[in-house]
C-alpha positions as CSV (number, residue, x, y, z in Angstrom):
1,M,113.0,109.1,116.9
2,A,113.9,106.9,119.8
3,E,117.0,104.7,119.6
4,W,117.3,101.1,120.7
5,I,118.7,100.6,124.2
6,S,120.7,97.5,125.0
7,V,119.5,95.6,128.1
8,K,123.2,95.4,129.0
9,E,123.2,99.2,129.1
10,R,120.0,99.7,131.2
11,L,116.5,98.4,131.7
12,P,113.3,100.4,131.6
13,D,111.6,101.5,134.7
14,K,109.5,98.9,136.4
15,N,106.1,98.3,134.6
16,D,106.9,100.8,131.8
17,R,105.4,99.6,128.5
18,V,108.0,99.5,125.8
19,I,108.9,98.0,122.4
20,A,111.3,95.1,122.7
21,C,113.6,93.2,120.3
22,V,113.3,89.5,121.2
23,I,115.5,86.6,119.8
24,F,112.8,84.2,118.7
25,Y,114.3,80.9,117.5
26,G,117.5,82.6,116.4
27,E,115.8,85.6,114.6
28,P,115.2,89.1,116.0
29,V,111.5,89.9,116.3
30,V,110.0,93.2,117.5
31,W,107.2,93.1,120.0
32,D,105.2,96.0,121.3
33,G,103.3,96.2,124.6
34,V,106.2,94.6,126.6
35,R,107.1,95.6,130.1
36,W,109.9,94.9,132.6
37,S,108.2,93.7,135.8
38,G,111.4,94.4,137.8
39,K,112.2,90.6,137.7
40,E,111.3,89.5,134.2
41,W,110.1,90.6,130.7
42,Q,106.4,90.2,130.2
43,T,103.9,90.7,127.4
44,E,100.3,91.7,127.6
45,T,98.3,88.7,126.2
46,E,94.8,90.1,126.8
47,A,94.6,93.9,126.9
48,V,91.0,93.8,128.1
49,Y,91.9,91.8,131.2
50,D,95.4,93.3,131.8
51,Y,96.8,89.7,131.8
52,W,100.6,89.6,131.6
53,T,102.7,86.5,130.9
54,S,106.5,86.0,131.0
55,I,108.5,86.2,127.8
56,M,110.6,83.0,127.5
57,H,112.8,84.3,124.7
58,P,115.8,86.6,125.3
59,V,115.2,90.4,125.1
60,T,118.3,92.1,123.7
61,H,117.1,95.7,123.2
62,W,114.1,98.0,124.0
63,M,112.9,101.5,123.3
64,P,110.1,103.6,124.8
65,L,106.7,103.6,123.0
66,P,106.2,106.6,120.7
67,E,103.6,109.2,121.6
68,P,100.2,108.4,120.1
69,P,99.1,110.4,117.1
70,K,97.2,113.7,117.8
71,E,93.6,113.7,116.6
72,D,92.7,116.6,114.3
73,T,89.8,118.4,116.1
74,K,88.8,120.5,113.1
């Protein structure tokens, strides 16, 4: 299982989709579908249109998205 990576340690590659821990009104909240644009953290607000908006709350940690489940073809 992946471990949380501090943003002080390193950032994900540009445009990688990750899971991020965000401080939201003083509480840690985990968001999926987050990316580092190379300048700011963004979240995908509408997957159909690939529309990204800036995250205005501090991101403290991130981790890669897990591999999707394998479908049983039997």
